[in-house]
Backbone as CSV, one residue per row, in Angstrom:
resi,resn,N_x,N_y,N_z,CA_x,CA_y,CA_z,C_x,C_y,C_z
1,MET,-13.489,-130.400,-74.273,-13.406,-129.003,-73.858,-12.625,-128.882,-72.561
2,ALA,-12.924,-129.783,-71.619,-12.190,-129.781,-70.353,-10.715,-130.035,-70.614
3,TYR,-10.411,-130.924,-71.569,-9.024,-131.252,-71.905,-8.307,-130.025,-72.450
4,GLN,-9.026,-129.270,-73.368,-8.455,-128.062,-73.948,-8.130,-127.049,-72.861
5,LYS,-9.038,-126.926,-71.870,-8.847,-125.958,-70.790,-7.603,-126.316,-69.976
6,ILE,-7.490,-127.590,-69.639,-6.328,-128.040,-68.867,-5.048,-127.826,-69.666
7,SER,-5.098,-128.124,-70.958,-3.919,-127.977,-71.796,-3.489,-126.516,-71.871
8,SER,-4.469,-125.624,-71.987,-4.151,-124.191,-72.066,-3.474,-123.724,-70.798
9,HIS,-4.048,-124.154,-69.650,-3.454,-123.770,-68.366,-2.050,-124.356,-68.220
10,TYR,-1.903,-125.572,-68.690,-0.600,-126.246,-68.585,0.465,-125.520,-69.417
11,LEU,0.021,-125.114,-70.659,0.944,-124.391,-71.530,1.334,-123.043,-70.922
12,LEU,0.314,-122.370,-70.325,0.605,-121.096,-69.672,1.592,-121.285,-68.523
13,PHE,1.407,-122.372,-67.768,2.305,-122.674,-66.640,3.734,-122.921,-67.131
14,LEU,3.848,-123.699,-68.230,5.171,-123.971,-68.794,5.838,-122.693,-69.292
15,ALA,5.036,-121.833,-69.928,5.578,-120.578,-70.451,6.070,-119.699,-69.316
16,ALA,5.264,-119.632,-68.236,5.669,-118.814,-67.081,6.957,-119.357,-66.475
17,GLY,7.033,-120.697,-66.389,8.234,-121.315,-65.838,9.452,-121.027,-66.695
18,PHE,9.256,-121.049,-68.000,10.374,-120.793,-68.909,10.875,-119.356,-68.760
19,ILE,9.907,-118.416,-68.685,10.276,-116.999,-68.530,11.009,-116.803,-67.213
20,TYR,10.509,-117.438,-66.141,11.156,-117.289,-64.817,12.576,-117.852,-64.824
21,SER,12.692,-119.057,-65.485,14.020,-119.678,-65.502,14.989,-118.862,-66.352
22,ALA,14.464,-118.161,-67.363,15.326,-117.350,-68.209,15.760,-116.075,-67.496
23,CYS,14.838,-115.491,-66.693,15.135,-114.213,-66.038,15.749,-114.381,-64.662
24,GLY,15.355,-115.469,-63.967,15.780,-115.630,-62.579,17.269,-115.530,-62.371
25,PRO,18.083,-116.291,-63.064,19.526,-116.262,-62.833,20.125,-114.886,-63.065
26,ASN,19.621,-114.151,-64.098,20.159,-112.825,-64.356,19.918,-111.891,-63.182
27,GLU,18.704,-111.981,-62.585,18.404,-111.151,-61.428,19.312,-111.516,-60.269
28,GLN,19.520,-112.836,-60.092,20.403,-113.280,-59.017,21.816,-112.774,-59.237
29,GLN,22.257,-112.845,-60.489,23.599,-112.373,-60.790,23.720,-110.879,-60.532
30,GLN,22.642,-110.128,-60.910,22.671,-108.685,-60.671,22.719,-108.396,-59.184
31,ASN,21.885,-109.143,-58.416,21.878,-108.949,-56.963,23.237,-109.289,-56.370
32,GLN,23.830,-110.410,-56.853,25.139,-110.834,-56.339,26.196,-109.802,-56.670
33,SER,26.069,-109.258,-57.931,27.019,-108.245,-58.373,26.937,-107.011,-57.494
34,ALA,25.681,-106.623,-57.173,25.482,-105.449,-56.321,26.051,-105.697,-54.945
35,THR,25.834,-106.941,-54.421,26.371,-107.278,-53.098,27.882,-107.227,-53.102
36,ASP,28.498,-107.841,-54.142,29.953,-107.837,-54.229,30.489,-106.420,-54.317
37,SER,29.799,-105.587,-55.117,30.242,-104.212,-55.280,30.183,-103.461,-53.965
38,THR,29.080,-103.718,-53.199,28.949,-103.067,-51.898,30.051,-103.517,-50.971
39,ALA,30.370,-104.831,-51.010,31.410,-105.373,-50.136,32.754,-104.743,-50.461
40,VAL,33.050,-104.583,-51.747,34.321,-104.000,-52.147,34.398,-102.553,-51.694
41,THR,33.263,-101.824,-51.860,33.238,-100.422,-51.455,33.403,-100.289,-49.957
42,ALA,32.780,-101.227,-49.202,32.800,-101.133,-47.750,34.149,-101.515,-47.161
43,ALA,34.927,-102.353,-47.874,36.202,-102.821,-47.333,37.207,-101.681,-47.303
44,ALA,37.779,-101.434,-46.122,38.758,-100.363,-45.988,40.118,-100.858,-46.457
45,PRO,40.803,-100.092,-47.299,42.125,-100.522,-47.775,43.139,-100.511,-46.644
46,LEU,44.056,-101.465,-46.671,45.104,-101.542,-45.653,46.237,-100.619,-46.064
47,THR,46.517,-99.607,-45.242,47.559,-98.652,-45.570,48.847,-98.999,-44.840
48,ASP,49.954,-98.407,-45.304,51.249,-98.642,-44.668,51.245,-98.172,-43.221
49,LYS,50.413,-97.184,-42.910,50.358,-96.655,-41.545,49.817,-97.685,-40.559
50,ALA,49.064,-98.648,-41.052,48.439,-99.635,-40.179,49.003,-101.039,-40.353
51,LEU,49.941,-101.221,-41.282,50.403,-102.561,-41.649,51.472,-103.091,-40.693
52,ILE,51.283,-104.333,-40.255,52.298,-105.052,-39.481,53.060,-105.959,-40.440
53,VAL,54.375,-105.794,-40.506,55.218,-106.672,-41.322,56.126,-107.455,-40.377
54,PRO,55.900,-108.755,-40.214,56.722,-109.550,-39.295,58.214,-109.381,-39.561
55,GLY,58.967,-109.181,-38.475,60.410,-109.040,-38.599,60.871,-107.727,-39.183
56,GLU,59.925,-106.795,-39.443,60.310,-105.530,-40.081,59.733,-104.287,-39.415
57,SER,58.402,-104.228,-39.310,57.826,-102.950,-38.893,56.389,-103.091,-38.385
58,VAL,55.974,-102.036,-37.689,54.571,-101.833,-37.323,54.231,-100.415,-37.757
59,GLY,53.410,-100.287,-38.789,53.125,-98.963,-39.317,54.418,-98.260,-39.695
60,PRO,54.614,-97.013,-39.237,55.823,-96.263,-39.600,57.041,-96.602,-38.739
61,ILE,56.875,-97.475,-37.736,57.964,-97.811,-36.821,58.712,-99.033,-37.359
62,HIS,59.992,-98.866,-37.644,60.784,-99.937,-38.253,61.862,-100.450,-37.301
63,LEU,62.018,-101.761,-37.280,63.101,-102.362,-36.517,64.445,-101.871,-37.046
64,ASN,65.396,-101.733,-36.137,66.768,-101.310,-36.426,66.898,-99.816,-36.699
65,ASP,65.782,-99.073,-36.712,65.881,-97.622,-36.815,66.427,-97.066,-35.501
66,ALA,67.043,-95.891,-35.562,67.520,-95.230,-34.353,66.340,-94.820,-33.485
67,ASP,66.530,-94.852,-32.156,65.426,-94.496,-31.261,64.990,-93.046,-31.428
68,SER,65.848,-92.208,-32.019,65.490,-90.803,-32.230,64.296,-90.652,-33.174
69,THR,64.085,-91.653,-34.061,62.945,-91.575,-34.983,61.623,-91.677,-34.233
70,LEU,61.661,-92.312,-33.056,60.427,-92.476,-32.284,59.900,-91.140,-31.784
71,LEU,60.801,-90.227,-31.449,60.384,-88.918,-30.957,59.658,-88.153,-32.058
72,ASP,60.115,-88.319,-33.294,59.450,-87.659,-34.422,58.076,-88.274,-34.685
73,GLN,57.966,-89.581,-34.508,56.719,-90.274,-34.837,55.711,-90.253,-33.693
74,LEU,56.196,-90.424,-32.453,55.292,-90.598,-31.315,55.407,-89.506,-30.248
75,GLY,56.435,-88.674,-30.352,56.646,-87.664,-29.323,57.363,-88.249,-28.118
76,GLU,57.387,-87.486,-27.032,58.043,-87.950,-25.812,57.293,-89.150,-25.229
77,PRO,58.011,-90.168,-24.766,57.327,-91.358,-24.206,56.637,-91.050,-22.880
78,ASP,55.588,-91.816,-22.601,54.886,-91.699,-21.321,55.611,-92.486,-20.233
79,TYR,56.513,-93.363,-20.655,57.268,-94.193,-19.711,58.603,-94.542,-20.349
80,SER,59.653,-94.570,-19.541,60.950,-95.040,-20.040,61.740,-95.660,-18.898
81,ASP,62.493,-96.683,-19.235,63.343,-97.366,-18.263,64.574,-97.859,-19.019
82,ALA,65.742,-97.389,-18.594,66.971,-97.737,-19.321,68.047,-98.231,-18.374
83,ALA,68.838,-99.184,-18.864,69.973,-99.699,-18.087,70.870,-100.515,-19.002
84,MET,72.192,-100.343,-18.847,73.176,-101.155,-19.566,72.959,-101.145,-21.081
85,GLY,72.659,-99.978,-21.633,72.517,-99.860,-23.080,71.192,-100.351,-23.625
86,LYS,70.298,-100.784,-22.751,68.976,-101.263,-23.183,67.900,-100.361,-22.572
87,ALA,66.779,-100.243,-23.277,65.711,-99.377,-22.764,64.345,-99.854,-23.238
88,VAL,63.353,-99.581,-22.420,61.961,-99.785,-22.793,61.287,-98.417,-22.769
89,LEU,60.658,-98.056,-23.870,59.925,-96.805,-23.993,58.477,-97.142,-24.300
90,ALA,57.553,-96.393,-23.724,56.139,-96.716,-23.930,55.310,-95.446,-24.093
91,TRP,54.270,-95.573,-24.913,53.359,-94.468,-25.210,51.925,-94.974,-25.147
92,TYR,51.023,-94.079,-24.740,49.607,-94.309,-24.983,49.301,-93.666,-26.319
93,THR,48.798,-94.425,-27.275,48.533,-93.867,-28.596,47.385,-92.872,-28.522
94,THR,47.562,-91.732,-29.120,46.551,-90.674,-29.072,45.418,-90.981,-30.036
95,GLY,44.235,-90.528,-29.676,43.080,-90.705,-30.548,42.382,-92.034,-30.381
96,ASP,42.981,-92.967,-29.653,42.339,-94.265,-29.428,41.482,-94.212,-28.177
97,SER,40.380,-94.909,-28.199,39.536,-95.000,-27.007,39.097,-96.455,-26.858
98,PRO,39.544,-97.209,-25.857,40.495,-96.743,-24.839,41.899,-96.592,-25.419
99,ALA,42.777,-95.943,-24.648,44.152,-95.760,-25.115,44.873,-97.100,-25.102
100,TYR,45.569,-97.392,-26.183,46.292,-98.655,-26.310,47.792,-98.389,-26.200
101,PRO,48.487,-99.011,-25.246,49.916,-98.766,-25.140,50.738,-99.344,-26.293
102,VAL,51.736,-98.572,-26.707,52.745,-99.029,-27.665,54.065,-99.052,-26.915
103,SER,54.744,-100.185,-26.906,56.005,-100.320,-26.177,57.128,-100.677,-27.151
104,ILE,58.278,-100.034,-26.951,59.425,-100.251,-27.823,60.635,-100.646,-26.979
105,PHE,61.320,-101.690,-27.412,62.568,-102.099,-26.767,63.720,-101.701,-27.672
106,THR,64.657,-100.930,-27.130,65.827,-100.514,-27.900,67.100,-101.020,-27.229
107,ALA,68.166,-101.130,-27.997,69.453,-101.578,-27.446,70.591,-100.984,-28.252
108,ARG,71.725,-100.792,-27.566,72.948,-100.330,-28.214,73.909,-101.513,-28.341
109,ASP,74.642,-101.550,-29.426,75.695,-102.549,-29.584,76.970,-101.934,-29.010
110,MET,77.115,-102.095,-27.705,78.179,-101.403,-26.980,79.550,-101.690,-27.585
111,GLY,80.302,-100.614,-27.857,81.634,-100.748,-28.432,81.652,-100.773,-29.940
112,ASN,80.491,-101.020,-30.563,80.411,-101.069,-32.025,79.490,-99.999,-32.600
113,ASP,78.303,-99.906,-32.026,77.326,-98.921,-32.499,76.672,-98.294,-31.276
114,GLU,76.979,-97.048,-31.021,76.457,-96.382,-29.830,75.041,-95.839,-30.026
115,THR,74.491,-96.050,-31.205,73.113,-95.613,-31.452,72.142,-96.657,-30.906
116,ALA,71.197,-96.211,-30.098,70.158,-97.116,-29.601,69.192,-97.408,-30.749
117,ARG,69.046,-98.675,-31.057,68.203,-99.058,-32.195,67.025,-99.915,-31.739
118,ILE,65.947,-99.817,-32.506,64.695,-100.512,-32.168,64.876,-102.013,-32.401
119,GLN,64.638,-102.789,-31.353,64.778,-104.244,-31.424,63.426,-104.959,-31.426
120,GLN,62.473,-104.411,-30.677,61.152,-105.036,-30.601,60.074,-103.962,-30.475
121,ILE,58.921,-104.263,-31.039,57.770,-103.359,-30.999,56.573,-104.154,-30.498
122,ARG,55.921,-103.662,-29.473,54.712,-104.331,-28.954,53.530,-103.384,-29.075
123,ILE,52.476,-103.841,-29.753,51.273,-103.004,-29.922,50.049,-103.754,-29.378
124,THR,49.082,-102.996,-28.914,47.852,-103.587,-28.362,46.604,-103.101,-29.093
125,SER,46.760,-102.174,-30.010,45.606,-101.622,-30.729,45.247,-102.478,-31.933
126,PRO,43.960,-102.797,-32.116,43.536,-103.566,-33.301,43.608,-102.763,-34.598
127,TYR,43.979,-101.495,-34.485,44.161,-100.659,-35.683,45.243,-101.252,-36.585
128,TYR,46.293,-101.781,-35.963,47.398,-102.362,-36.728,47.079,-103.807,-37.093
129,THR,47.361,-104.184,-38.325,47.004,-105.535,-38.775,48.015,-106.062,-39.782
130,THR,48.158,-107.381,-39.815,49.033,-108.011,-40.811,48.309,-108.054,-42.154
131,SER,49.024,-108.411,-43.186,48.409,-108.504,-44.518,47.333,-109.584,-44.565
132,GLU,47.401,-110.541,-43.607,46.368,-111.602,-43.552,45.169,-111.178,-42.721
133,GLY,45.228,-109.990,-42.120,44.101,-109.499,-41.316,44.201,-109.835,-39.840
134,ILE,45.373,-110.280,-39.372,45.546,-110.610,-37.957,45.889,-109.337,-37.183
135,CYS,45.199,-109.132,-36.056,45.435,-107.941,-35.243,45.228,-108.287,-33.767
136,ALA,45.488,-107.312,-32.902,45.205,-107.492,-31.481,43.688,-107.469,-31.333
137,SER,43.103,-108.584,-31.046,41.657,-108.878,-30.938,41.296,-110.091,-31.791
138,SER,42.232,-110.547,-32.642,41.981,-111.771,-33.411,41.932,-112.970,-32.458
139,SER,41.219,-114.004,-32.868,41.137,-115.219,-32.061,42.360,-116.093,-32.305
140,LEU,42.613,-116.986,-31.372,43.715,-117.932,-31.526,43.501,-118.787,-32.773
141,ALA,42.253,-119.131,-33.068,41.955,-119.929,-34.263,42.348,-119.174,-35.530
142,GLN,42.079,-117.873,-35.561,42.455,-117.075,-36.728,43.979,-117.005,-36.872
143,ILE,44.664,-116.830,-35.743,46.124,-116.773,-35.768,46.698,-118.104,-36.245
144,SER,46.161,-119.200,-35.714,46.666,-120.536,-36.044,46.442,-120.892,-37.510
145,ALA,45.435,-120.267,-38.117,45.171,-120.528,-39.536,46.240,-119.889,-40.425
146,GLU,46.962,-118.902,-39.897,47.965,-118.189,-40.678,49.403,-118.471,-40.243
147,TYR,49.581,-118.810,-38.941,50.931,-118.981,-38.408,51.026,-120.256,-37.577
148,SER,52.195,-120.862,-37.618,52.505,-121.970,-36.718,53.183,-121.368,-35.489
149,THR,52.637,-121.618,-34.303,53.153,-120.975,-33.091,53.501,-121.998,-32.018
150,GLU,54.341,-121.548,-31.073,54.609,-122.338,-29.883,54.709,-121.387,-28.694
151,GLN,54.251,-121.851,-27.536,54.294,-121.007,-26.347,55.723,-120.898,-25.836
152,VAL,56.182,-119.648,-25.638,57.549,-119.423,-25.162,57.568,-118.729,-23.805
153,GLU,56.421,-118.245,-23.372,56.367,-117.521,-22.113,54.927,-117.481,-21.623
154,ALA,54.758,-117.258,-20.315,53.429,-117.050,-19.727,53.568,-115.985,-18.650
155,TYR,52.514,-115.231,-18.425,52.521,-114.237,-17.356,51.119,-114.103,-16.771
156,GLU,51.061,-113.548,-15.582,49.780,-113.399,-14.895,49.385,-111.928,-14.842
157,LYS,48.110,-111.666,-15.079,47.583,-110.306,-14.995,46.164,-110.379,-14.445
158,ASP,45.910,-109.621,-13.376,44.588,-109.610,-12.739,44.109,-111.022,-12.394
159,GLY,45.058,-111.857,-11.953,44.709,-113.210,-11.535,44.468,-114.190,-12.670
160,GLN,44.753,-113.780,-13.914,44.545,-114.661,-15.066,45.870,-114.903,-15.787
161,GLN,45.980,-116.070,-16.389,47.202,-116.463,-17.081,47.125,-116.101,-18.568
162,TYR,48.197,-115.492,-19.049,48.312,-115.136,-20.457,49.500,-115.892,-21.057
163,ALA,49.402,-116.207,-22.332,50.475,-116.949,-23.009,51.083,-116.093,-24.114
164,VAL,52.403,-116.196,-24.282,53.096,-115.560,-25.398,53.438,-116.647,-26.403
165,LEU,52.895,-116.532,-27.599,53.069,-117.538,-28.645,53.971,-116.982,-29.741
166,ASP,55.076,-117.673,-29.985,56.056,-117.193,-30.963,55.948,-117.986,-32.261
167,THR,56.297,-117.333,-33.361,56.265,-117.978,-34.676,57.669,-118.265,-35.212
168,LYS,58.696,-117.653,-34.584,60.078,-117.698,-35.072,60.198,-117.035,-36.442
169,GLN,59.230,-116.167,-36.762,59.235,-115.444,-38.040,59.230,-113.932,-37.826
170,GLY,59.631,-113.511,-36.612,59.664,-112.079,-36.352,58.361,-111.511,-35.851
171,ILE,57.441,-112.377,-35.412,56.177,-111.914,-34.854,55.705,-112.895,-33.787
172,ALA,55.186,-112.364,-32.682,54.660,-113.192,-31.597,53.340,-112.587,-31.123
173,PHE,52.534,-113.430,-30.472,51.193,-113.012,-30.057,50.972,-113.305,-28.580
174,GLU,50.399,-112.341,-27.865,49.995,-112.562,-26.483,48.499,-112.877,-26.477
175,VAL,48.149,-113.976,-25.838,46.777,-114.482,-25.893,46.223,-114.608,-24.483
176,ASN,44.980,-114.160,-24.290,44.359,-114.220,-22.965,43.682,-115.568,-22.733
177,PRO,43.111,-115.798,-21.539,42.492,-117.105,-21.251,41.321,-117.445,-22.164
178,ASN,40.749,-116.438,-22.844,39.644,-116.688,-23.766,40.132,-116.931,-25.200
179,ASP,41.434,-117.167,-25.336,42.038,-117.414,-26.654,41.849,-116.243,-27.607
180,SER,41.933,-115.031,-27.053,41.862,-113.826,-27.869,43.192,-113.087,-27.764
181,CYS,43.691,-112.592,-28.886,44.975,-111.886,-28.898,44.813,-110.509,-28.252
182,VAL,45.707,-110.183,-27.326,45.658,-108.888,-26.651,46.839,-108.001,-27.037
183,ALA,47.865,-108.575,-27.631,49.034,-107.793,-28.039,49.828,-108.569,-29.079
184,ILE,50.539,-107.812,-29.912,51.407,-108.400,-30.935,52.804,-107.815,-30.769
185,ILE,53.800,-108.676,-30.825,55.200,-108.251,-30.722,55.899,-108.538,-32.053
186,VAL,56.521,-107.512,-32.612,57.336,-107.670,-33.820,58.788,-107.514,-33.396
187,TYR,59.635,-108.463,-33.775,61.006,-108.465,-33.294,61.981,-108.857,-34.408
188,GLN,63.250,-108.640,-34.138,64.295,-109.007,-35.090,64.332,-110.530,-35.244
189,PRO,64.172,-111.064,-36.445,64.232,-112.511,-36.646,65.547,-113.073,-36.115
190,GLY,65.464,-114.168,-35.389,66.647,-114.776,-34.817,66.900,-114.341,-33.395
191,ALA,66.336,-113.178,-33.000,66.549,-112.678,-31.641,65.615,-113.362,-30.653
192,GLY,64.451,-113.792,-31.117,63.475,-114.399,-30.219,62.800,-113.358,-29.342
193,THR,61.791,-113.775,-28.598,61.042,-112.832,-27.767,61.469,-112.869,-26.311
194,SER,62.480,-113.676,-25.969,62.861,-113.806,-24.565,63.991,-112.858,-24.176
195,SER,64.489,-112.074,-25.148,65.661,-111.250,-24.879,65.325,-109.787,-24.583
196,TYR,64.066,-109.497,-24.255,63.708,-108.101,-24.034,63.345,-107.837,-22.577
197,LEU,63.517,-106.569,-22.181,63.025,-106.133,-20.881,61.498,-106.140,-20.945
198,PRO,60.819,-106.195,-19.793,59.343,-106.266,-19.820,58.728,-105.117,-20.621
199,LEU,57.906,-105.464,-21.596,57.250,-104.454,-22.422,55.848,-104.125,-21.907
200,ARG,55.337,-104.901,-20.973,53.983,-104.671,-20.465,54.050,-103.695,-19.290
201,THR,54.338,-102.437,-19.595,54.631,-101.478,-18.537,53.483,-100.534,-18.201
202,LEU,52.560,-100.321,-19.140,51.514,-99.320,-18.930,50.142,-99.954,-18.711
203,GLU,50.103,-101.213,-18.379,48.803,-101.894,-18.269,48.510,-102.281,-16.843
């Protein structure tokens, strides 16, 4: 009788285990599916207005466009400095808190093209991002996972040293002492980042 009792309990235990093993994975899959669905819903799509394309553009601002397009897109600059056919124009982007400066370097091909054209774009707002998700605020480790870089310049701000890291692919990154990106420069491939007037004008 004791044996029968133990056997009955054992069979019940096996049956419960079988039911759990049959149902458990489905519940996990449903939960995982719900999590994935939530993640997809929560992920904000990357729009052209926010996209950084190395060697080409930052949002609606395109390299080699005439500087007149900037007035339509950004309005009158908050800062400008021009000499010998070259100019630096800078804006505080509206709606950002804190305000993030956008700096543009333009140049004329004297004697050939008298139109001042966009040569370099420097942004500091994390709103703008590359297709890989790199933005101003990304870590050096995140940048290094996507790009091969080398230091081409250094500058001092508030007693701290910052490094400019170039990729030779039309994009460079300014990194602070904590290895965090504070600005991204998009430039004409082949021109390098050393051929511009200072873009750090509003900081």
